C-alpha positions in Angstrom: 0.0 0.5 0.3 1.4 3.7 -1.1 1.2 6.6 1.5 -0.9 9.4 1.2 0.6 12.4 -0.3 -0.1 14.8 2.3 -1.7 17.4 0.7 -2.4 20.7 2.7 1.9 20.4 3.6 2.4 20.3 -0.5 0.4 23.4 -1.0 1.3 24.6 1.9 5.1 24.5 1.3 4.9 25.6 -1.8 3.3 28.9 -1.3 6.0 29.2 1.8 8.9 28.5 -1.4 6.7 31.2 -3.1 7.1 34.1 -0.6 10.1 33.1 0.2 11.4 33.9 -3.5 10.0 37.2 -3.2 12.0 37.9 -0.3 15.2 36.5 -2.3 14.3 39.0 -4.3 13.0 41.9 -2.6 16.7 41.6 -0.6 19.1 41.1 -3.3 17.4 43.3 -6.3 14.6 46.0 -7.2 11.2 44.1 -7.4 9.6 44.6 -10.6 5.7 45.1 -8.8 4.2 44.5 -12.4 5.7 41.4 -12.8 4.9 39.6 -9.5 1.0 41.4 -9.8 0.7 38.7 -13.1 3.3 35.7 -11.7 1.2 35.9 -8.3 -2.1 34.8 -9.3 -0.4 32.2 -11.9 1.4 30.8 -9.4 -1.7 30.3 -7.1 -3.5 29.1 -10.1 -0.5 26.1 -10.3 -0.1 25.6 -7.2 -4.0 25.1 -6.8 -3.8 22.9 -9.6 -1.2 20.7 -8.0 -3.3 20.9 -4.7 -6.1 19.0 -6.9 -4.1 16.6 -8.7 -2.5 15.5 -5.5 -5.9 14.7 -3.7 -7.6 12.8 -6.4 -7.8 9.5 -5.5 -6.8 6.2 -7.5 -8.9 5.4 -10.1 
């Protein structure tokens, strides 16, 4: 039997990595806020899709 994936931990971890990346970007260079305004919603959609795919059961 295969162990189940902890979907909540996966989604929270991906969001934490995105926030940390933004923090590093701000620390080491100028943040392009128009780029963040486009990338942040797209990243949230991708994280949501990853969560949905990871949470579905085996057929």
